[in-house]
TORPA-484092 format. One record per atom (N, C-alpha, C): residue number from 1; residue in three letters; atom name; x negated, z, y. Coordinates in nm, 4 decimals. Example, Ala and Ser with C-alpha at 12.3 -4.5 7.8 and 13.67 -1.06 7.14 Angstrom:
REM residues 2
<site 1 ala N <-1.3190 0.7800 -0.5690>>
<site 1 ala CA <-1.2300 0.7800 -0.4500>>
<site 1 ala C <-1.3200 0.7800 -0.3300>>
<site 2 ser N <-1.2850 0.7080 -0.2250>>
<site 2 ser CA <-1.3670 0.7140 -0.1060>>
<site 2 ser C <-1.2900 0.7870 0.0030>>
END
This chain:
REM residues 150
<site 1 met N <-8.4067 12.2140 6.5656>>
<site 1 met CA <-8.4676 12.3599 6.5266>>
<site 1 met C <-8.5548 12.3206 6.4252>>
<site 2 ala N <-8.7086 12.3751 6.4490>>
<site 2 ala CA <-8.8099 12.3408 6.3881>>
<site 2 ala C <-8.7535 12.4097 6.2344>>
<site 3 lys N <-8.8247 12.3313 6.1266>>
<site 3 lys CA <-8.8092 12.3775 6.0106>>
<site 3 lys C <-8.9229 12.4889 5.9574>>
<site 4 lys N <-8.8424 12.5741 5.8672>>
<site 4 lys CA <-8.9449 12.6954 5.8345>>
<site 4 lys C <-9.0353 12.6757 5.7197>>
<site 5 val N <-9.1709 12.7219 5.7442>>
<site 5 val CA <-9.2870 12.6573 5.6697>>
<site 5 val C <-9.2468 12.8232 5.5745>>
<site 6 ile N <-9.2761 12.7781 5.4312>>
<site 6 ile CA <-9.3054 12.8587 5.3494>>
<site 6 ile C <-9.4342 12.8753 5.3276>>
<site 7 gly N <-9.5377 12.7775 5.2934>>
<site 7 gly CA <-9.6401 12.7735 5.2487>>
<site 7 gly C <-9.7147 12.6551 5.2677>>
<site 8 gln N <-9.8532 12.6642 5.2046>>
<site 8 gln CA <-9.9246 12.5435 5.1623>>
<site 8 gln C <-9.9855 12.5322 5.0446>>
<site 9 leu N <-10.0580 12.4428 5.0210>>
<site 9 leu CA <-10.1398 12.4017 4.9080>>
<site 9 leu C <-10.2024 12.3194 4.8943>>
<site 10 lys N <-10.3325 12.3604 4.8251>>
<site 10 lys CA <-10.4343 12.2446 4.8869>>
<site 10 lys C <-10.4776 12.2244 4.7385>>
<site 11 leu N <-10.4601 12.0748 4.7091>>
<site 11 leu CA <-10.4818 12.0021 4.6081>>
<site 11 leu C <-10.6185 11.8964 4.6386>>
<site 12 gln N <-10.6544 11.8689 4.5164>>
<site 12 gln CA <-10.7426 11.7543 4.5024>>
<site 12 gln C <-10.7299 11.6697 4.4066>>
<site 13 ile N <-10.6568 11.5282 4.3950>>
<site 13 ile CA <-10.6164 11.4752 4.3371>>
<site 13 ile C <-10.6789 11.3574 4.3864>>
<site 14 pro N <-10.7388 11.2051 4.2294>>
<site 14 pro CA <-10.7571 11.1020 4.2215>>
<site 14 pro C <-10.6288 11.0036 4.3033>>
<site 15 ala N <-10.7243 10.9411 4.3907>>
<site 15 ala CA <-10.6742 10.8253 4.4927>>
<site 15 ala C <-10.5676 10.7566 4.4179>>
<site 16 gly N <-10.4298 10.7310 4.4158>>
<site 16 gly CA <-10.3553 10.6211 4.3321>>
<site 16 gly C <-10.3777 10.6905 4.1966>>
<site 17 lys N <-10.3596 10.8074 4.1443>>
<site 17 lys CA <-10.3544 10.8366 4.0068>>
<site 17 lys C <-10.2789 10.9363 3.9912>>
<site 18 ala N <-10.1708 11.0028 4.1043>>
<site 18 ala CA <-10.1052 11.1256 4.1053>>
<site 18 ala C <-9.9920 11.1300 3.9827>>
<site 19 thr N <-9.9905 11.2359 3.9198>>
<site 19 thr CA <-9.9246 11.1740 3.7757>>
<site 19 thr C <-9.8123 11.3078 3.7922>>
<site 20 pro N <-9.7072 11.2964 3.7240>>
<site 20 pro CA <-9.6630 11.4597 3.7251>>
<site 20 pro C <-9.7129 11.5409 3.6283>>
<site 21 ser N <-9.8344 11.5506 3.5541>>
<site 21 ser CA <-9.8941 11.5680 3.4406>>
<site 21 ser C <-9.9424 11.7112 3.5035>>
<site 22 pro N <-9.9941 11.8274 3.4080>>
<site 22 pro CA <-10.0950 11.9087 3.4657>>
<site 22 pro C <-10.2137 11.8565 3.5539>>
<site 23 pro N <-10.2836 11.8820 3.6720>>
<site 23 pro CA <-10.2502 12.0071 3.7329>>
<site 23 pro C <-10.1229 11.9958 3.8476>>
<site 24 val N <-10.0958 11.8676 3.8962>>
<site 24 val CA <-10.0314 11.8387 3.9945>>
<site 24 val C <-9.8663 11.8853 3.9647>>
<site 25 gly N <-9.8576 11.8442 3.8795>>
<site 25 gly CA <-9.6564 11.9120 3.8640>>
<site 25 gly C <-9.6295 12.0388 3.8484>>
<site 26 pro N <-9.7295 12.1097 3.7725>>
<site 26 pro CA <-9.7507 12.2653 3.7629>>
<site 26 pro C <-9.7388 12.2988 3.9118>>
<site 27 ala N <-9.8278 12.2612 3.9763>>
<site 27 ala CA <-9.8307 12.3235 4.1179>>
<site 27 ala C <-9.7608 12.3120 4.2180>>
<site 28 leu N <-9.6617 12.1845 4.2045>>
<site 28 leu CA <-9.5519 12.1486 4.3119>>
<site 28 leu C <-9.4445 12.1892 4.2135>>
<site 29 gly N <-9.4026 12.2041 4.1386>>
<site 29 gly CA <-9.2896 12.2691 4.0315>>
<site 29 gly C <-9.2548 12.3987 4.0881>>
<site 30 gln N <-9.3332 12.4861 4.0728>>
<site 30 gln CA <-9.3403 12.6131 4.0618>>
<site 30 gln C <-9.3363 12.6613 4.2378>>
<site 31 arg N <-9.3415 12.5819 4.3530>>
<site 31 arg CA <-9.3222 12.6052 4.4466>>
<site 31 arg C <-9.1836 12.5588 4.5106>>
<site 32 gly N <-9.1356 12.4417 4.4082>>
<site 32 gly CA <-8.9970 12.3656 4.4610>>
<site 32 gly C <-8.9680 12.2570 4.4905>>
<site 33 ile N <-9.1258 12.1937 4.4876>>
<site 33 ile CA <-9.1743 12.0708 4.5578>>
<site 33 ile C <-9.0753 11.9396 4.4872>>
<site 34 asn N <-9.0238 11.8368 4.4904>>
<site 34 asn CA <-8.9631 11.7262 4.4601>>
<site 34 asn C <-9.1200 11.6092 4.4076>>
<site 35 ile N <-9.1532 11.6772 4.2483>>
<site 35 ile CA <-9.2632 11.5953 4.2007>>
<site 35 ile C <-9.2668 11.4837 4.2343>>
<site 36 met N <-9.1861 11.3605 4.1719>>
<site 36 met CA <-9.1767 11.2873 4.1839>>
<site 36 met C <-9.1793 11.2016 4.3359>>
<site 37 met N <-9.1366 11.2541 4.4225>>
<site 37 met CA <-9.1549 11.1871 4.5509>>
<site 37 met C <-9.2880 11.2474 4.6051>>
<site 38 phe N <-9.3337 11.3452 4.5211>>
<site 38 phe CA <-9.5124 11.3366 4.6004>>
<site 38 phe C <-9.5452 11.2629 4.5607>>
<site 39 thr N <-9.5532 11.2214 4.4101>>
<site 39 thr CA <-9.6379 11.1373 4.3561>>
<site 39 thr C <-9.6639 11.0234 4.4123>>
<site 40 lys N <-9.5007 10.9213 4.4257>>
<site 40 lys CA <-9.4961 10.7957 4.4673>>
<site 40 lys C <-9.5232 10.7997 4.5938>>
<site 41 glu N <-9.5254 10.9409 4.6668>>
<site 41 glu CA <-9.5817 10.8934 4.8405>>
<site 41 glu C <-9.7366 10.8920 4.8515>>
<site 42 phe N <-9.7865 11.0141 4.7839>>
<site 42 phe CA <-9.9305 11.0055 4.7817>>
<site 42 phe C <-9.9976 10.8812 4.6927>>
<site 43 asn N <-9.9472 10.8280 4.5936>>
<site 43 asn CA <-9.9921 10.7100 4.5366>>
<site 43 asn C <-9.9796 10.5796 4.6439>>
<site 44 ala N <-9.8805 10.5891 4.7265>>
<site 44 ala CA <-9.8596 10.4704 4.8084>>
<site 44 ala C <-9.9594 10.4466 4.9360>>
<site 45 arg N <-9.9879 10.6189 4.9563>>
<site 45 arg CA <-10.0260 10.6422 5.0729>>
<site 45 arg C <-10.1771 10.6099 5.0444>>
<site 46 thr N <-10.2343 10.6079 4.9248>>
<site 46 thr CA <-10.3925 10.6439 4.8804>>
<site 46 thr C <-10.4333 10.4501 4.7832>>
<site 47 ala N <-10.2848 10.3851 4.8177>>
<site 47 ala CA <-10.3469 10.2748 4.7299>>
<site 47 ala C <-10.4491 10.1949 4.7904>>
<site 48 glu N <-10.4366 10.1794 4.9308>>
<site 48 glu CA <-10.5607 10.1077 4.9643>>
<site 48 glu C <-10.7248 10.1727 4.9511>>
<site 49 leu N <-10.7031 10.2898 4.9203>>
<site 49 leu CA <-10.8531 10.4082 4.9097>>
<site 49 leu C <-10.8858 10.3173 4.7294>>
<site 50 glu N <-11.0131 10.3254 4.7145>>
<site 50 glu CA <-11.0760 10.3414 4.6015>>
<site 50 glu C <-10.9815 10.4012 4.4961>>
<site 51 pro N <-10.9631 10.3515 4.4040>>
<site 51 pro CA <-10.9198 10.3980 4.2655>>
<site 51 pro C <-11.0074 10.5343 4.2570>>
<site 52 gly N <-10.9285 10.6031 4.2130>>
<site 52 gly CA <-11.0122 10.7298 4.1553>>
<site 52 gly C <-11.0805 10.8350 4.2641>>
<site 53 ala N <-11.0991 10.8013 4.3921>>
<site 53 ala CA <-11.1618 10.8630 4.4640>>
<site 53 ala C <-11.0715 10.9899 4.4719>>
<site 54 pro N <-11.1616 11.1636 4.4500>>
<site 54 pro CA <-11.0922 11.2102 4.4721>>
<site 54 pro C <-11.0554 11.2764 4.6460>>
<site 55 ile N <-10.8951 11.3170 4.6731>>
<site 55 ile CA <-10.8935 11.2959 4.7993>>
<site 55 ile C <-10.8146 11.4496 4.8170>>
<site 56 pro N <-10.9107 11.5699 4.8749>>
<site 56 pro CA <-10.8326 11.6565 4.9406>>
<site 56 pro C <-10.7182 11.6441 5.0001>>
<site 57 thr N <-10.5927 11.7550 4.9574>>
<site 57 thr CA <-10.4581 11.7190 5.0382>>
<site 57 thr C <-10.3910 11.8485 5.0391>>
<site 58 val N <-10.3660 11.8523 5.1381>>
<site 58 val CA <-10.2646 12.0009 5.1954>>
<site 58 val C <-10.1407 11.9359 5.2015>>
<site 59 ile N <-10.0943 11.9961 5.1248>>
<site 59 ile CA <-9.9364 11.9996 5.1263>>
<site 59 ile C <-9.8680 12.1489 5.1925>>
<site 60 thr N <-9.7502 12.0872 5.3188>>
<site 60 thr CA <-9.7070 12.1879 5.3474>>
<site 60 thr C <-9.5707 12.1833 5.3043>>
<site 61 tyr N <-9.5164 12.2852 5.2739>>
<site 61 tyr CA <-9.3533 12.2773 5.1952>>
<site 61 tyr C <-9.2854 12.3611 5.2465>>
<site 62 tyr N <-9.1272 12.3107 5.2943>>
<site 62 tyr CA <-9.0477 12.3777 5.3848>>
<site 62 tyr C <-8.9498 12.4657 5.3410>>
<site 63 gln N <-8.9088 12.5199 5.3673>>
<site 63 gln CA <-8.7290 12.5910 5.3413>>
<site 63 gln C <-8.6670 12.5249 5.2267>>
<site 64 asp N <-8.6178 12.3895 5.3163>>
<site 64 asp CA <-8.5310 12.2919 5.2819>>
<site 64 asp C <-8.5768 12.2192 5.1959>>
<site 65 lys N <-8.7134 12.2636 5.0646>>
<site 65 lys CA <-8.7581 12.2204 4.9982>>
<site 65 lys C <-8.8266 12.0916 5.0481>>
<site 66 ser N <-8.8256 12.0017 5.1479>>
<site 66 ser CA <-8.9127 11.9267 5.1741>>
<site 66 ser C <-9.0816 11.8905 5.2636>>
<site 67 phe N <-9.1441 11.8506 5.2721>>
<site 67 phe CA <-9.2868 11.8288 5.2730>>
<site 67 phe C <-9.3568 11.7725 5.3001>>
<site 68 thr N <-9.4595 11.8277 5.3677>>
<site 68 thr CA <-9.5633 11.6914 5.4475>>
<site 68 thr C <-9.7125 11.7184 5.4352>>
<site 69 met N <-9.7319 11.5901 5.3536>>
<site 69 met CA <-9.9247 11.5816 5.3511>>
<site 69 met C <-10.0073 11.5282 5.4168>>
<site 70 asp N <-10.0940 11.6194 5.4370>>
<site 70 asp CA <-10.2215 11.5784 5.4850>>
<site 70 asp C <-10.3216 11.5075 5.4231>>
<site 71 leu N <-10.3654 11.3806 5.4404>>
<site 71 leu CA <-10.5092 11.3408 5.3246>>
<site 71 leu C <-10.6173 11.3695 5.4192>>
<site 72 lys N <-10.7019 11.4442 5.3357>>
<site 72 lys CA <-10.8738 11.4033 5.3868>>
<site 72 lys C <-10.9262 11.2929 5.3371>>
<site 73 thr N <-11.0156 11.2951 5.3633>>
<site 73 thr CA <-11.1345 11.2003 5.3370>>
<site 73 thr C <-11.2064 11.2382 5.2203>>
<site 74 pro N <-11.2515 11.1958 5.1487>>
<site 74 pro CA <-11.3247 11.2343 4.9505>>
<site 74 pro C <-11.4762 11.2814 5.0585>>
<site 75 pro N <-11.4478 11.3928 4.9142>>
<site 75 pro CA <-11.6171 11.4915 4.9573>>
<site 75 pro C <-11.7139 11.3981 4.9909>>
<site 76 ala N <-11.7926 11.4860 5.0948>>
<site 76 ala CA <-11.9374 11.4198 5.1121>>
<site 76 ala C <-12.0209 11.4085 4.9717>>
<site 77 ser N <-12.0237 11.4916 4.9013>>
<site 77 ser CA <-12.1137 11.4902 4.7626>>
<site 77 ser C <-12.0111 11.3835 4.6709>>
<site 78 trp N <-11.9269 11.3120 4.6985>>
<site 78 trp CA <-11.8135 11.2264 4.6273>>
<site 78 trp C <-11.9008 11.0806 4.6567>>
<site 79 tyr N <-11.9467 11.0652 4.7952>>
<site 79 tyr CA <-11.9972 10.9851 4.8453>>
<site 79 tyr C <-12.1534 10.9684 4.8230>>
<site 80 leu N <-12.2164 11.0984 4.8384>>
<site 80 leu CA <-12.3538 11.0630 4.8478>>
<site 80 leu C <-12.3748 11.0399 4.6655>>
<site 81 lys N <-12.3212 11.0838 4.5523>>
<site 81 lys CA <-12.3089 11.0695 4.4511>>
<site 81 lys C <-12.3433 10.9114 4.3985>>
<site 82 arg N <-12.2204 10.8963 4.4568>>
<site 82 arg CA <-12.2412 10.7133 4.4326>>
<site 82 arg C <-12.3587 10.6223 4.5232>>
<site 83 ala N <-12.3834 10.6422 4.6447>>
<site 83 ala CA <-12.4499 10.6119 4.7030>>
<site 83 ala C <-12.5910 10.6250 4.6453>>
<site 84 ala N <-12.6013 10.7503 4.5871>>
<site 84 ala CA <-12.7091 10.7596 4.5146>>
<site 84 ala C <-12.7409 10.6599 4.3726>>
<site 85 gly N <-12.6102 10.6400 4.3487>>
<site 85 gly CA <-12.6449 10.5508 4.1734>>
<site 85 gly C <-12.6570 10.6336 4.1220>>
<site 86 leu N <-12.6005 10.8119 4.0762>>
<site 86 leu CA <-12.5754 10.8699 3.9860>>
<site 86 leu C <-12.5128 10.8484 3.8516>>
<site 87 lys N <-12.5013 10.8509 3.7589>>
<site 87 lys CA <-12.4324 10.7797 3.6888>>
<site 87 lys C <-12.3028 10.9215 3.6112>>
<site 88 pro N <-12.1934 10.8849 3.5737>>
<site 88 pro CA <-12.1232 10.9794 3.5294>>
<site 88 pro C <-12.1768 11.0547 3.3892>>
<site 89 val N <-12.1557 11.1757 3.3841>>
<site 89 val CA <-12.2055 11.2447 3.2418>>
<site 89 val C <-12.1037 11.3421 3.1738>>
<site 90 gly N <-12.1245 11.3940 3.0994>>
<site 90 gly CA <-11.9942 11.5534 3.0543>>
<site 90 gly C <-11.8643 11.4526 3.0192>>
<site 91 lys N <-11.8211 11.5907 2.9777>>
<site 91 lys CA <-11.6490 11.5615 2.9374>>
<site 91 lys C <-11.5705 11.5220 3.0577>>
<site 92 arg N <-11.5878 11.5488 3.1420>>
<site 92 arg CA <-11.4666 11.5341 3.2962>>
<site 92 arg C <-11.5981 11.3847 3.3554>>
<site 93 asn N <-11.6783 11.3391 3.2955>>
<site 93 asn CA <-11.7378 11.1887 3.3378>>
<site 93 asn C <-11.7393 11.1728 3.5055>>
<site 94 arg N <-11.8260 11.2953 3.5597>>
<site 94 arg CA <-11.8662 11.3270 3.6710>>
<site 94 arg C <-12.0144 11.2959 3.6997>>
<site 95 ala N <-12.0523 11.2503 3.8000>>
<site 95 ala CA <-12.1847 11.2451 3.8104>>
<site 95 ala C <-12.2387 11.3694 3.8365>>
<site 96 arg N <-12.3461 11.4072 3.8555>>
<site 96 arg CA <-12.4403 11.5511 3.8575>>
<site 96 arg C <-12.5293 11.5063 3.9119>>
<site 97 gly N <-12.5315 11.6244 4.0314>>
<site 97 gly CA <-12.7178 11.6245 4.0978>>
<site 97 gly C <-12.8183 11.6798 4.0393>>
<site 98 ser N <-12.9069 11.7408 4.1005>>
<site 98 ser CA <-13.0209 11.8114 4.0320>>
<site 98 ser C <-12.9851 11.9600 3.9615>>
<site 99 glu N <-13.0242 11.9531 3.8243>>
<site 99 glu CA <-13.0720 12.0866 3.8356>>
<site 99 glu C <-13.1017 12.1883 3.8797>>
<site 100 ala N <-13.2159 12.1837 3.9626>>
<site 100 ala CA <-13.2532 12.2292 4.0079>>
<site 100 ala C <-13.2885 12.2074 4.1892>>
<site 101 pro N <-13.1704 12.2282 4.3068>>
<site 101 pro CA <-13.2002 12.1310 4.4112>>
<site 101 pro C <-13.3285 12.2102 4.4950>>
<site 102 gly N <-13.3875 12.1440 4.5579>>
<site 102 gly CA <-13.4959 12.1725 4.6351>>
<site 102 gly C <-13.6345 12.1490 4.5560>>
<site 103 arg N <-13.5887 12.1431 4.4548>>
<site 103 arg CA <-13.7519 12.1795 4.3262>>
<site 103 arg C <-13.7454 11.9913 4.3078>>
<site 104 ser N <-13.6784 11.9914 4.2345>>
<site 104 ser CA <-13.6486 11.8436 4.1402>>
<site 104 ser C <-13.5691 11.7526 4.2278>>
<site 105 met N <-13.5592 11.6290 4.2671>>
<site 105 met CA <-13.4850 11.5280 4.3319>>
<site 105 met C <-13.4073 11.4300 4.2115>>
<site 106 ala N <-13.2784 11.4587 4.2248>>
<site 106 ala CA <-13.1891 11.3759 4.1100>>
<site 106 ala C <-13.2039 11.2111 4.1894>>
<site 107 gly N <-13.2550 11.1700 4.3169>>
<site 107 gly CA <-13.2237 11.0178 4.3589>>
<site 107 gly C <-13.2146 11.0513 4.4973>>
<site 108 ser N <-13.2242 10.9386 4.5591>>
<site 108 ser CA <-13.2574 10.9459 4.6877>>
<site 108 ser C <-13.1329 10.8415 4.7586>>
<site 109 val N <-13.1424 10.8599 4.8989>>
<site 109 val CA <-12.9827 10.8008 4.9972>>
<site 109 val C <-13.0839 10.7541 5.0760>>
<site 110 thr N <-13.0725 10.6497 5.1569>>
<site 110 thr CA <-13.1288 10.6085 5.2992>>
<site 110 thr C <-13.0918 10.6569 5.4224>>
<site 111 thr N <-13.1559 10.6671 5.5637>>
<site 111 thr CA <-13.0754 10.7586 5.6351>>
<site 111 thr C <-12.9475 10.6668 5.6936>>
<site 112 lys N <-12.9709 10.5167 5.6242>>
<site 112 lys CA <-12.8531 10.3800 5.7002>>
<site 112 lys C <-12.7276 10.4983 5.6156>>
<site 113 gln N <-12.7481 10.4952 5.4467>>
<site 113 gln CA <-12.5968 10.5468 5.3940>>
<site 113 gln C <-12.5515 10.6568 5.4402>>
<site 114 val N <-12.6618 10.7367 5.4613>>
<site 114 val CA <-12.5741 10.9254 5.5193>>
<site 114 val C <-12.5196 10.8792 5.7094>>
<site 115 arg N <-12.5636 10.7307 5.7231>>
<site 115 arg CA <-12.5259 10.7079 5.8735>>
<site 115 arg C <-12.3527 10.6552 5.8628>>
<site 116 glu N <-12.3700 10.5615 5.6989>>
<site 116 glu CA <-12.2180 10.5292 5.6874>>
<site 116 glu C <-12.1313 10.6425 5.6447>>
<site 117 ile N <-12.1869 10.7212 5.5467>>
<site 117 ile CA <-12.0635 10.7947 5.5199>>
<site 117 ile C <-12.0269 10.9185 5.6162>>
<site 118 ala N <-12.1393 10.9577 5.7015>>
<site 118 ala CA <-12.0578 11.0753 5.8336>>
<site 118 ala C <-11.9861 10.9662 5.9199>>
<site 119 glu N <-11.9829 10.8268 5.9262>>
<site 119 glu CA <-11.8955 10.7791 6.0457>>
<site 119 glu C <-11.7609 10.7556 5.9397>>
<site 120 ala N <-11.7684 10.7598 5.7912>>
<site 120 ala CA <-11.6766 10.7730 5.7330>>
<site 120 ala C <-11.5931 10.9535 5.7484>>
<site 121 lys N <-11.6929 10.9913 5.7498>>
<site 121 lys CA <-11.6241 11.1096 5.7022>>
<site 121 lys C <-11.6009 11.2139 5.8605>>
<site 122 met N <-11.5913 11.1535 5.9707>>
<site 122 met CA <-11.6105 11.2110 6.1298>>
<site 122 met C <-11.5246 11.2983 6.1218>>
<site 123 arg N <-11.3956 11.2403 6.0945>>
<site 123 arg CA <-11.2332 11.2937 6.1172>>
<site 123 arg C <-11.2523 11.4464 6.0891>>
<site 124 asp N <-11.3356 11.4413 5.9687>>
<site 124 asp CA <-11.3489 11.5469 5.8755>>
<site 124 asp C <-11.4738 11.6602 5.9122>>
<site 125 leu N <-11.5069 11.6083 5.9178>>
<site 125 leu CA <-11.6408 11.7056 5.9685>>
<site 125 leu C <-11.6073 11.7868 6.1304>>
<site 126 asn N <-11.7020 11.8604 6.1017>>
<site 126 asn CA <-11.6996 11.9573 6.2702>>
<site 126 asn C <-11.8165 11.9428 6.3459>>
<site 127 ala N <-11.8308 11.7948 6.3686>>
<site 127 ala CA <-11.9127 11.7651 6.4346>>
<site 127 ala C <-11.8756 11.6854 6.5734>>
<site 128 asn N <-11.9230 11.6954 6.6967>>
<site 128 asn CA <-11.9206 11.6492 6.8255>>
<site 128 asn C <-11.9733 11.4874 6.8692>>
<site 129 ser N <-12.0631 11.4918 6.7540>>
<site 129 ser CA <-12.1362 11.3208 6.7575>>
<site 129 ser C <-12.1618 11.2613 6.6169>>
<site 130 ile N <-12.2205 11.1448 6.6279>>
<site 130 ile CA <-12.2309 11.1302 6.4900>>
<site 130 ile C <-12.3885 11.1623 6.4305>>
<site 131 glu N <-12.4649 11.1818 6.5273>>
<site 131 glu CA <-12.6048 11.2543 6.4881>>
<site 131 glu C <-12.5654 11.3946 6.3856>>
<site 132 gly N <-12.4841 11.4409 6.5044>>
<site 132 gly CA <-12.4644 11.6052 6.4249>>
<site 132 gly C <-12.4057 11.5802 6.2741>>
<site 133 ala N <-12.3009 11.4830 6.2687>>
<site 133 ala CA <-12.2056 11.4507 6.1200>>
<site 133 ala C <-12.3166 11.3978 6.0491>>
<site 134 met N <-12.4226 11.3248 6.0554>>
<site 134 met CA <-12.5134 11.2875 5.9910>>
<site 134 met C <-12.6327 11.3926 5.9523>>
<site 135 gln N <-12.6281 11.5051 6.0303>>
<site 135 gln CA <-12.7374 11.6294 6.0048>>
<site 135 gln C <-12.6415 11.7243 5.8710>>
<site 136 ile N <-12.5170 11.7047 5.9089>>
<site 136 ile CA <-12.4224 11.7755 5.8066>>
<site 136 ile C <-12.4234 11.7195 5.6448>>
<site 137 ile N <-12.4122 11.5856 5.6849>>
<site 137 ile CA <-12.4275 11.5424 5.5342>>
<site 137 ile C <-12.5818 11.5183 5.4725>>
<site 138 ala N <-12.6993 11.5242 5.5715>>
<site 138 ala CA <-12.8015 11.5307 5.5033>>
<site 138 ala C <-12.8252 11.6497 5.4414>>
<site 139 gly N <-12.7684 11.7518 5.4818>>
<site 139 gly CA <-12.7859 11.8663 5.4550>>
<site 139 gly C <-12.7190 11.9188 5.2820>>
<site 140 ser N <-12.5731 11.8410 5.2934>>
<site 140 ser CA <-12.4893 11.8194 5.1685>>
<site 140 ser C <-12.5856 11.7707 5.0616>>
<site 141 ala N <-12.6719 11.6323 5.1207>>
<site 141 ala CA <-12.7960 11.5754 4.9995>>
<site 141 ala C <-12.8449 11.6875 4.9388>>
<site 142 lys N <-12.9546 11.7320 5.0145>>
<site 142 lys CA <-13.0322 11.7959 5.0037>>
<site 142 lys C <-12.9664 11.9485 4.9190>>
<site 143 ser N <-12.8545 11.9659 4.9304>>
<site 143 ser CA <-12.7914 12.1111 4.8587>>
<site 143 ser C <-12.7641 12.0373 4.7344>>
<site 144 ile N <-12.7334 11.9016 4.7179>>
<site 144 ile CA <-12.7168 11.8165 4.5787>>
<site 144 ile C <-12.8535 11.8317 4.5126>>
<site 145 gly N <-12.9382 11.7653 4.5302>>
<site 145 gly CA <-13.0697 11.7379 4.5293>>
<site 145 gly C <-13.1606 11.5972 4.5548>>
<site 146 leu N <-13.0879 11.5646 4.6444>>
<site 146 leu CA <-13.0803 11.4164 4.7026>>
<site 146 leu C <-13.2128 11.4335 4.7843>>
<site 147 glu N <-13.2930 11.3087 4.7612>>
<site 147 glu CA <-13.3786 11.3437 4.9333>>
<site 147 glu C <-13.2947 11.2159 4.9916>>
<site 148 val N <-13.3154 11.2381 5.1362>>
<site 148 val CA <-13.3327 11.1355 5.2018>>
<site 148 val C <-13.4517 11.1162 5.2697>>
<site 149 lys N <-13.4307 10.9555 5.2724>>
<site 149 lys CA <-13.5294 10.8787 5.3187>>
<site 149 lys C <-13.5208 10.7693 5.4230>>
<site 150 gly N <-13.6262 10.7838 5.4853>>
<site 150 gly CA <-13.5579 10.7130 5.6981>>
<site 150 gly C <-13.5417 10.5961 5.6321>>
END
């Protein structure tokens, strides 16, 4: 008999840096998920990824307190900001795009870089071809304030 699904939880956790502290611990604890088991499994599965890359994670938890996790690829904006060489700023030490996307540009990425990002994110994008995926990534670049150069 199949396990009864109680719910799903979506978190964005840095690769290899899951800890029982907030925000991960309380989000899992209030749903009855074993926090230490989750952090060990997450860190083991993201060990080969770039440390600190934000990994969107969908956790499905069941009535018997077990769980499964689906790891996605990092957000396109993270790849784009890294490719454009934008420097982290602010309290959270995150890279920022343009203050006024469409009017002022924060940087630029090449078509080759857009293709590499599209290939990396292909399994998470709603695209049938690499060209379609490239258009999605180019649209994300434009919304951040990055120029795509031929």
